[in-house]
N, C-alpha and C positions, 0 to 999 in steps of 0.2 A: 657451384663454383662461380666466383666472382669472376667477373670479364675485365679485362685490364683497361680497354677502351672504355667501357661503361662507367669502371672507377674515375679515369681521367676526366672525362666529359662532366661527369657528378663534381669532382673537385672543382673544373673550371665554371660551373655555373654558381656552386657557392659561393667563389670567390667574387665572381660579377656580383652577385647578389649583395654580399656584404659590402662591396665599393657604392653599389647602389643607394643601399640603406644609410651608408655614413653620408654621402654627398646629398642624399635627400632631407634628412634631417637637419643638415648643416644649412643646407640652402632655404629649407621651409621656415626654420625659426628665425634666422638672421634676415631673411627677406620680410617677415612679416613684423620683426620688432622694427627694423628700419623704417619700414613702410607706413606701420601705424603708429609709431612712438618717437622715431627721431626725426622723420621728413618733415613733418608738422612744425617743428622747432625752427627749422630753416628761415632765414630772413626774408627770403623773397616770398612773394605771393603766389600762393597756390591754391587752384580753385577747388581741388576735391580734396578733402582730407579724411580717411577712412577711420572710422572709431569702431572698436570692438562691439559686438552684437552676439545675439545667441546662436547664430549659425556659424560664427567665427569660435566660439567655444564647442560647438559640436564638432567642428573638423578637427580642433584641437586634440580632443576626447579620441576620437575614431582613431587618429595618426598614433597616438600614445598607446591605446590598446592593440593596434596592428604590431606593433614591435614585439612583444612577447609572444604573440602568434607566428610571427617570422622566425624568431629564435625556436620556436616548437617545430616548424616545417623545415628548419636547416637540419637540425638536430634528428629529425627523422628522413632526411635524405629526398625531401619533396620541396626542393627551393625553388623549382621553375613556377611555382604556382605564386609566389610571394609579389614578381613584379605585376599580376595582373589585379592581386588585391590593391596595391597602392595605387595603381594608375585609376582603377574604376572608382574607388572609394574617393581619391582625391578629386578627379574631375566631376564627379556627380555631386558631390559637396559644395565644391568652389563654385559650380554654377549654380546650386541653390543659393549660395551666398552673395554671389553677384546679383541674381534676380531680387532676392530679398532687399538687397542695398539700393537699386536702383528704380526698381519698379515704385512708381508714385512719388518720386523725387523728380527736380529738373538738373540734377548732375550731369556734367557730360561725361560720357564715359572713361574713365582713365584706366588704360592699360598698362601691360608691362609685369605680367606673371613670370619671374624667374623660374619658377618652378616648373613649369609648363614647358618652358624651353629647354631646361635640363633633360626632361622627359624625353622630350623629341631628339634631341641630339645625343641623348644616352643610349635609346633604343636599340642602336645597331650591335652593342657591344655584347647583346645577348645571341647575336646569329640567329634570330628567331623571324621570320616573314610575317608570322601571324601577329607577334606582340609588335612589330613595327607597325604595321598597318593598323592595328586596333589604337596605338598611340596617336599616329598622325591622322587619322581620319576622326578619332574619337575627338581629339583635341579641335580640328577644324570643324566637326559639327557643332560641339559645345560655341563656340564663337558665331557660328550661324544662328543657334537658338537663341543667345543672347541679344544678336544684332536685330532679328527679328522681333524679340519680343519687347525690348525698350525702344526700338524704332529710333537707333542712333547710328549713324552713317560713320562715326569714328571707330567702330567693331572694325570697318574693314582694314585699318592699319594694323592692330595685332594678327587678324585673320591673315592678311598678306604674309606678315613675318614668320607666321606658322608653316605656311605654305613653301615659303624659300627654303625654311631649315627643314621642313620634311624632305624637300629634293635633295639637300646635301646630306641628309641622313641616309635617303635611299643609296647615295652614291657611294658613302663608307659601308653601308650594309652590301653592297652588290660587290664591292670590292673584298670584303671578308669572305663571302661567298665563293668568290673566283678563286681566292688562295687556297680554300678549304677543298674546294672540287679538284685543285691541283694537285693538292697533297693527297687526297684521295685518289685521284686517278694514277698517281705514282705507287701508291701503297697497292692498290689493285693489279696494276701491271706486275707488280714485283711478287706478290702473292701467287699470280698466274703463272708466272716464270717458273716460281719455286715448283708449284704443283706438278706442272707439264714436265718439269726436269726429273722429279720423282717418278713419274709415269713412266717417262723414257728408260730410266734405269730399271725399271720393274720390268718393263716390255724386253728389255735385252736377257733376262732371264729366260722369259718364255715368248720366243717369236711367234707362238700360234695366236697369243692375245694382242699382237699389235694394233694400235686402234680400237681396242676394244672399250677402254674406259672412254674414250672421246666419245664413241658413238652411244655407249649408255649414257652418257651425259647429257648428248643431245636428245636422246629419245625420253630420257626422264624428265627433262626441263619442259619438253613439249607436252607431255602428259600433265606436269605438274601446273603449266600455265593454263590447260584446259579445265582445271578445278576451278580457276577466277577465286582462289583462296588467298593467294601471295601476292606481296608486293615485289616491285622490281629488286631492292635491295635483297630481300629475303631469297629470292631467286637465284641472284647471283652467287650467294655463299652456297646454295643450295647445289649448284651445278658445280662447284669447286670441291664439293664433299662427293658428289657422286664421280667427279674424275679420280679420286682417291679411293674409292669404294673397295678396290682389291688391294690396297697398299699392304694390309697384313700379310700378302704371300710372299714378300720379300723375305721371309723367314723361313719358306718351306724350300728345301733342297732341290735344285734344277731337275735333278733324275725323277723326282715325283712330278713335277709341274709338266715335264715332257714325255713321261712314260705313256708309250702307245696301248699299253695292256691294261687289265683292269687293276685297280689300285687294291691293296691290302687293307684289312680291318685298321692296321696301325697307321697306314700311310692316308687313308681317308680321315681316321681323326686328326691327323696332323693338319690335314686341310681344311678341317672343321674348326681349327683353332684361329684361321686367318681374320675372321670378322672382330674378334676380341684382340687380337693383336693390332689391328689396324686402329682401333677405336681408341685403346691406349696410347699410341703413337700421336694422335691429332688432338689429344683430349686438352692440350693447353694452347692450340693455336686459335685466336681470336678469329670469330665469325665462323671458322669452320666446326669448331667444338659444338656451336649451336645445333648442327645438324649431324651430331656424331651418330645418331640412330640409323643412318643411311649407311653408314660404314658397319656398326654392329649387327643391324638386324636386316639386313638385305637377303639373307638367305633362310629368314623364318617363311613360315608356309601358314595361310590361312587356316587350314584344319589342325595346327598345332605340330605338325611332324617336322618341322623345319630344325635350324641351328642358329646361333650356340645356345639359344635359351629355351627353347620351345614354346615360343610365345604363342598365341592364338588369336583368330579375329581380330578385332579391335583394339588389343592389347599390343599388337604392332604398330611402331608408330607411323603415322598415316604417311608422311614423305619415304620412310623405308618400304612402304607397301608399294608406292610408286616406283621405286627404284629395282624392287624385284620383278617387275612385270618388265621392265626394260633390260635388266640383266639377262633375264631369261631369252628374251626375243633376240637380242643381240648373239648369246651363247648359241641358240639354235641355227642363226643364218651366218654363223662363222666356223670356217674350218678349225678341226682342233687334232691333236696327235694322234687320237683313236678313231676320228670319225669325220666325214666331210660335212660340208655344211647344207642345213636344209634350205629349200625356197623360202621366200618370205612369206608366201600362201599358205604353204606346209605349217610354217611356224604360227601365222595368224590363226589357223586352225587349232594349234595345240593350246595357244593361250585361250581361247575360248573354252576348249575342253577343261582346262586347268581353273576354269570360274568356280568358286566356292570350295576348292580344294587345295589349290597351291596358291590362287590370287583372290584378292579382295573383288567381290562381284560387282559393285558398282563401279570399282576402277576399270574392270573388264570392258564394262558398258560404255565407258568413256573412252577406252582403247580403241573401240570399232570407229569411234568418230575422228580420232586423231591419226588412225593407220595409214590413209593418205600422206601424212605430213612424214610418217615413219619410212614408208616407202620411200620417199624423196630423198630423206636423209641417208639411207642405205644405198641408194642408187647414186646419189652423188659423191659418198666416200669412196666406192670401190671403181667409179669412173675416173676419179682424180688420183687414185692410188696407182 
């Protein structure tokens, strides 16, 4: 399933790359034509006149070859690589071109590479810190190498200009990131508010599960963090998915959710539908849909006897296995219409007893390490409510 946000980011990256290419080739060829062929014809005295040599032609060939390669990457939805190709190719070849021209000659270094200025100032448009640092530091390093190699203090002038322009570009990049983070925080707050609003609606149907979704999300987040497999952004959307793990119960009649006695076979079959119903409900929600297995598979068991698909062992998505332990622990330590809550020590023992049957053995081992944190989550919730 294609993600709307990913498609939007890809579209914006392609647009930025196309602008980058248009401006790059315009500046590259116009600058060289002016500097090599037009400037020497001016009537005033010019100390340095650059003529074309083999290094110039090599640079032209490489830049022309990069154009069809860029078109290929754009068509195959990999535009993010193009800017790196251009900067590295141009900088390395331009360094070789300048060293080839000045080494062994008595010319004073003539600065003023408009393409380099363009790349430094344009780098923030990609909103990519790695690329910005590569361009800024790479260009500075290039001038340092030239200055040390040809022993000409005049190189300090373009070096200083690049440093100043890099600082300006950094401010622009910082502002871009500030705006992006503001929009992102607003989106996250809105999404979290919607999620918690939905959970509140669900808990109105079944007061015995009040707080269940929040506690499961906290337990699961703790265990997922302990695996050290996930980035902060991934954990955030995992947390949202955990909050919604029981959203499919919204379609179950209240009398079944609150029934104090044993469920009939038909009633239990209806209960078993809630993971699939919940997964379908969020399948188009950006971010949460990436963790849809948490909702669909949190009632699967390690031995294959769970529902709705009867998945077994590692066929069960990893984060769903994490959520299964969190869900079971909270269910055991919460009062329900048909039984009282177990102590957290008894729940701990039952989780250990379910190792290799209901739960992933490796995650149960990890659970024993995070259990003190779970006790704190449990205590804090019930003391504050």
